[in-house]
N, C-alpha and C positions, 0 to 999 in steps of 0.2 A: 167729277163728271166725265168719265172715260168715254171716248168717242167709239171705241170698239170693244167687243167682248170675246172675239175669237182669238186663237193663238196667232194667226196671221190673217191679214185681209188683203185681197187683191182688188185694185182699182184698175179698170180698163175702160177707156172711152170708146174703143173700137179695136178689132183684131188686126186690121191692116193699117198701113201707113196712111192710105187715102182716107180711111174713116177717122183716124186720129187728127189729121190736119185739114180735112176737106172743108170744115166749117170756116176755116181761115182763108181759103183760097180767094174768094171774092174780095174780101177786105184787103188782102195783101196785094192783089192786082191793082186795086185803086190807089193804095199807098205808093206802090212802086212807080205807077204812072206819073206821080207828081214829084218823084225824086230826081235829082240831077244824075245824069248817066255819063259814063265813060265807056266806050266800046272796048270789048276785049282786045288786048294787044295794042291798043293805041298808046303811043309814047309822045305825041305832039304836046308841046308845052310842058313836058314832064318835069323839067328843071324848076318850074314855077310852083309845082304842086308840093305840099308839105311832106317831109320825111316823117316817119313814125318810129319811135323807140319805146318799147314796152319792157320794163324791168320788173321782175317778179322775185320777191324774197320767199323763202320756204320756212313756214312756221315762225315768222317774226311776230312778236307781240305788239299790241297797239301803242304802248308807251315806251318802247325801246329806243326810238330815235330821239335825239335832242329836240327836234322840232315838235315832238308830241309829248314831251315831258321827261325824257330819259336822260341819264347821266353818261351813257356810252358815247364815245367820241365818234360822231357822224357828221363832220363838217360839210361834206359834199351834198348829202341829202338835206341837211339843214339849209344850205344855201339854195338848193333847188326849191325847197318848200317856201323860203322867204321870197323868192322871185315868182313862184307859181301860186297854185291854189291848194290849200290843205283841206281835204274833205274829212270831216269828223264822223260822218254817218254813211260811209261807203261799205257795202256789204258784199262778201263773197259767200261761199258755203263753207261748211265746217272742216273739210279735209282737202287734201292735195288734188287728186285727179278729178273729182267732180268740178272743183273750181276751174281747173285748167281746161276742161272740156267746154265750159261756159265762156271762158275768156276767148277761146279759139273760134267759137261759133256764134255767140249771142243767143244760144238756145239752152233751155233747162237741161241739166245733166241726165235726167230720167229719159229724155228723148235722144240725147246725143250718144248714149251707149254706156254711160258711167252711172247708172241708177244706184249702184253701189260700187265701192272699190273692188277691183278684180280679186284682190287678196282676201276679201271678206264676203264674197257672194254666198248666199244661203241656198240650200237645195230648192226652195220655193222660187227663187229668183233666176237661177241658171236656165238658160235656153229661151228666156222671154225677151221680146223686143225692148230695147232700152237698157238691158242688163248684160250686154255682150262683154263688158269689162274692158273695152277699148273704144276709141272714137269711131263710131259706126258710119256707114255710107248714107244714112238718112239725114245727114247734115253736110253743109258745105262750109269750109273753113275760111276764116279771114285771110290767111295768106294765099289761098287759092284764088279768091276774088281779086285781091290786090295784084297778084301776079298776072292774072288775066287782063288787068287794066294797065299793065306796063310797069308796075313796081318790081324792084329787085327784093327778094325775100330771103331773110337770113335768120337762123336760130343757132344759138350756142348755149347749151345748158340742159336742164332736166326736162324730159318729155312727159313720161308717165301716162301716156295715152295709147299704149300698145307696144309690144316688143317684137312682133312678127314683121317680116320684111314689107308686107303690104300695109302695115300700120305705122311705118316709119315716117318721121317728118318729111323726108324726101318724097313720100307718096301723098302727102297732104298739103302741098303747096309751097314748100321751102326749096328754093334753088340751091342754097348753101346751108349746110347743117353739120354741126357737131353736137351729138345728143347723148346724154346719159338717159338710158331708156327706162329703167325700173323706178320703183318708189324711192329708193335711196341707195347710194353707193358710199364706200369709204372715201372720205374727203382727200386722202393721200393716195388713192388709187389702188389700195389692196382689195382683192376680190373676196370680201367676207359677207356679202349680202346674200339673203336667201335666194336660191335659184341659180347662183353663179358660184364658181370655185376658181382655184388657182390654175386649173388646166384649160379653162376656156374663157373667152371674153364674150361669148354669145349672151345676148340679153343684157349686156352691160353698156357698151358704147358703140355708136356708129358715126361715120363721117360720110355725108352725101349718100346715105343708104347702104354703105359698105361697112362690114364689121371692122372695128378697130382692134388690132392684134396686140398692141402694147401702148403704154403711156409713158411720157417723159419721166426721168428719174426724179425731177423736182416738181412733179405734178401736185398741185393743190387745187381743189375744185374751183373756187372763186377766181383764183388767178388764171387758171387755164381757160375757163369759159370766157373770161374777159379778153384774154390774149387772142383766142380764136375769133371772137366777134370782131375785134378791131382789125385782125388780119383779113377777114372776109370783106370788111368795109373798105380797106385799102385796095382790094382787088376789084371792087365793083365798077360798073359802068356809070360814070358820073353824069351821063345824059338821062339817067333814069332816077326817079325818087326811090327811097328804100323803105322797107318795113323790116325792122330789126327787133328780135325778141331775145331777151337775156334773162332766162329763168335760172336763178341760182339754186343750189341745194342748201345753202347756208340760210339760217342756222339750224337746219334739220339735224336730228341725231344721226350718227354718233357725234357727240361734241368733240371736235378736233380742230386745232388751229396751230399755226406756226408758233414755236416756243417764244419768240421775241414779242409776239402780239399778246400772248397770255401773260407774260411778265409785266406788261403795262398795267394790268388790273390786279396785281398782287395786293391783297389786303383790302380792296375796295368794297367787298361785300361781307366783311367779318361781322358787321352789326346785324346781318340777317334780313330776311324778307319783310318782316313787319316794318322795320325802319325804311326799307326801300319803297314799300308801298306808300307810306306817308310822304316821303320826299317827292316821289313822282306826282302824287296828288297835288301837293303845293305848287310844283312847277307847272302842272297842267292848268291850274286856276290862273296863275300869273300870265301864262302864254295865251290863254283864251281858248284852248282846245277843250276845256271843260267849263261850262257856264258856272258863274259864281253861285247861282241859286240852285244848281243841281245837287240832289242828295247823293252822298258817296261815303257811307261808313265802311269800316273795314269788313271784308267778307267773313262770314261765319266759318267758311271752310279753311281759313288760314290758321294753321297750327302755330302756336307760339314758338318763336326761335329759341327762347330760353328753356324749352322743354328738351332740347337736344343735348347730347353729351358733347364734350369738347372735341372729341374725334369726329363725331358726326357733323358738327359745325364746320370743322376744318375741311372735310371731304366735300360737303355740300357747297361751301363758299368757293372752293376751287372749281367746281362744275359751273357755277355762275360766272366766274372769271373767264372760263373758256368760252362760254356762250357769248359774253360781251366781246371777247377777242374775235369771234367769228363775225359778229355784226360789224365791228370796227373794220375788219379786213374786207368785208363786202362793200362797205362804204368807200374805202380806199380804191377798190376796183371800179366802182361806179364813177369815181372821180377821174379815173383813167379814160373812160369812155367819153365823159363830158368834155374833158380837156381835148381829146382828139377832135370832137365835133367843133369845139371853139377854134382850134388851130386850122381846120379846114374851111371855116366860115359857114358851117352847116347848122350850128346849134339853134340859132334863132329862127330857122325854117324847119325845125324839127319839133313835133309834138312829143313830149316826154311824159310818160305815165309810169309812176312807181306805185306798187302795191304789194301786199303779202297775200299768199294763197289762202290763208286762214289764220286763226289765232295761234298763240304760243302752244307748244307741245307739252302737255302735262304728264304724259306717260313715257316711260322708258321703253319705246316701241321695239327696240332691238331685243332687249331682254324678254319682253312679253311675247313677241312673235315666236322666238325660239322655244320658249316655255310651252306655247300652245301646241307644238309638235313633240313635246317631251324632252327637249334639250335645255339643260340649265347651264347658263353661262356664269362663271364665277365673277364676282365684282372685280373691276379693274383696280389694280394696286394704285395707291395714291401717286407714286412716282411716274406712272404711265398715263395718268389722266391728261387728255388732250393730244396724245401722240397718235400715230397711225394704228396702234393696237388698242386704243381706248374704245370702249363700247358703252358709254353712259349717256343718260339724259340728265336734266337738272330737276325734274320732278314737278309735282302739281303746285307747290307753294311758290317757287320762283316763277312758274308760269302764271299763277294768279297775280303776282306782282307785275309781270310783263304785260298782262292784259288790262291793267289798271286804267280806268275805274270800273271796268265791266266785270260781269259775273262769269266764272269758270273760264274755259279755254277750248282748244281744238277738240273737234268731234262732238261738241255740245251746241245745240241750237240757241244758246244764250248769246248775248252781245259779245262776250269774250271769245266765243268760237267763230263769230260771223264778221265782226267789224275789223276792217283793215286800215292801217295808217296810209292813206292814199294821197299822192301828190300829182298834180297835173300842171305842167309848165308849157306854155306856148304864148310868146309875147303878143300875138295878135288877138288873144282872147281878152275880153273885158275883165273877167274875174281872175286877176293875177295879184299877187301880194296880199291875199285874203285868206281868212279861215271861215269855213261855211259848213253848217250842219245839214245841208240838203241831202235827202235820202237818195241813194243810187246803188246799183248793184254791178257786179262783174259782168253780167249779161249786157249791160249798157255800153261796154267798151267797143265791141265789134260794130254796132250801128253808128256809134259816134265817129269812129275812125273812117268807116265807109262814107258817112255823110261829109266829113271834112275833106276826104280825098275825091269826092264827087263820083263815087262808085255805087251803083245800085245793087241791092241784094236781089237775087233772082226770084224770090218768093217761094213757090212750092215746086219749081222745076229747075234742075241744073244738069246740063249735058244729058238730057233725055232720061234722067232719073228723078223720082220723087224725093224732095228734101223738105225739112221742116222750115217754116217761116221763123223770122226773128221773134224771140220773146223779149229781148231787151229793147230799150228806148234810147234814141239818140240824145246825148247830153248837150249837143251843140247849141240849141237855143238858150239853155241855162248858162253854158260857158261863155257865150257871147253877150250875156247880159240882157237878152230879150225875154227871159222868163226867170221867175224866182224859184222854180221847182224843176226837177227832172220828171217826177211821177206825180200824177194828179192826186188830190185829196182822197178820192174814193177808190183809187187803184189799189188792188191787193196783190202782194207778192208772197208766194209760199216757199217753204223749204221742207225737205225730209232727208234724213240720212241715219242709218243704224237704228231706225225706229224712232229717233228724235224728230220732233216736228215743230214748225213755227210758221207764223204768218204775220205780215206787217201791213198796216193800212194807215197812212199818214203817220202820226206819232204814236199810234197804238200798236201793241204787239201781243199776240198769244204765243205760248210756248208749252210744249209737252216734253218734259225731260224725265227720263226713267230714274228710278231709285238706284243707288242711294244718293246721287247728286241732285236729283229733283224729286217731285212728288208723284210721278207716274200719273199725272192728271193735268188737265189744261189750266194754265195760269194766264193772267191778264196784267199787262204793264203799260203805264203811261211813260214812254221813254223821254219825253220832253222834260218831265220833272224828276224822273227816276231812271237815269241811263244805266245804272248798275243793277236794275231788276231786283231790288230788295223788297218791294212792297207789292204783293199780289192783290189785285183789285177785283178778282173774279166774283167775290161775294158782294162787292159794292156796286157792280155794274153787270149783272147776269145777262141782261138783254144784249149788250154789246158782245159779251163773250159768246153767246149762242150764235149771233150773226157772223162773227168771225170764224167760229168753228165750221159753220156751213160753207163759208168761203174756202176754208182749207180743204174740206171734203171735195169741193168742186175742183180745186187745184189738183188734188190727188187723182181724181178721175181723168181730168184733162191730160195729165202728164203720165198716166199709166203706172202710178206708184204701186209697188208690191210691198206691202207693209208687214213686217215681222216684229211684233211687239216685244218679244223676248230675245231679240238679237243681242249677242254678246260680242263685243269688240275689244281688242287690246287697248284701243284708244279710250274706252269708256271706263277706265279703272276708277274705283271710288277714291275720293279725296280723303285721305286719312293722315 
């Protein structure tokens, strides 16, 4: 039942910002009128207001953390999860920059300027509103609003929302910033990313809006991002609350980690991904992050480990060892931040949110990106794997194990691409020390933080310019125990990226996944019984399917989606 027959389809609700958002203006004005407000620049009673710390992993799989069924050593995040709330149905979108745009704004990425990743914009998309390839001026950012309200705003880590000076974090609300600007950089600081070279640092790193000319000799991304964040915190005005954002590039490719960390995992994965998948499944059931009655059979896309040669097993297992080392090191650094907050007495007055930007990375994006422009990178020799010159990923089968129990991984609108292992800790919330399947999205973070901080969103006007209203919903009533849900039973949330599509309404979901990983047709799933999306119910319930397709069509029109059905992305490599 294909929804479209043309090579590409353009959905536009209106040609101007006012047309696209005008229908919301009255509603937003009424909502805003009832919200608690803090006047811009007000710092009275600032010390009593909560601090905010948002920690973002890059391409982390759902089951990688111990608290979500993994075997990787993550004691700090596991402790955070035990004290806080583990959300088992928290959704991002399927790749890096679209998720980051929604996190920073509470607005759908097709409105915020990242309708598609800048690296993969099609000719049909370029030049259209919502497809600028950077965080546009039609949205107001969370750090801008918090700074206006007296918060001290800090970022240290990956930005990926624009590389030009006027797109820098320093121009979008952050007072203190150390930023890795592009999609990815070498974790040891070598300039081998597309668009940068050894002669220039432009488009690579900035500090407070200024280009960084060099990095320390002992630079490692997770370590340095953490060091700079703590440094900024030490220098802050303690009469003001803070909003701190720590977006890691780990465990994004290239897989690189300190040698001593890799050594910890030597031999851990020699049994292969089929065994790892089963082990994580069993732990998830024991922990309660996967209901005992939920169907979860081994994915059909999972190649048998026994089919590999001895050398291929050795090489592949080492890549998984490096991936585990990167996650381990990230957790260690998160522990440094949490320890600092404990030592200063700030931890229990700090809302801590941890999430991943999407599912695990199943493609070797470095190899495929260079191949797309005619450059073939030879395989990294075994002895160099994990070093500063390593250019590998761990492939779709380890990624499928990392997203256990879900289907597929990053770039796909399946649960494996969308669901993040999310932890929310704030002792004043009722929902702490719990595991809960409430559906929520990354767009809900901004309105939640604003609500908790007592800061109102401006609606459709900010500093004399038109801006988009919030798409997300405050989770505060749910987190405080005043509601069992974040989103209503009838509320529909849509997604689109690379031509892949999805929509969720309550526990029902439709998905359109292109071949060869999908059917190139709409599928229907009951996620309550089938979280792994193994049983397509489209023929069993055609009326529900039709109704939800209509809802997705409306979503596409409202958000200005420009759909290209034959879009090719290096992320969408077939699972073979």
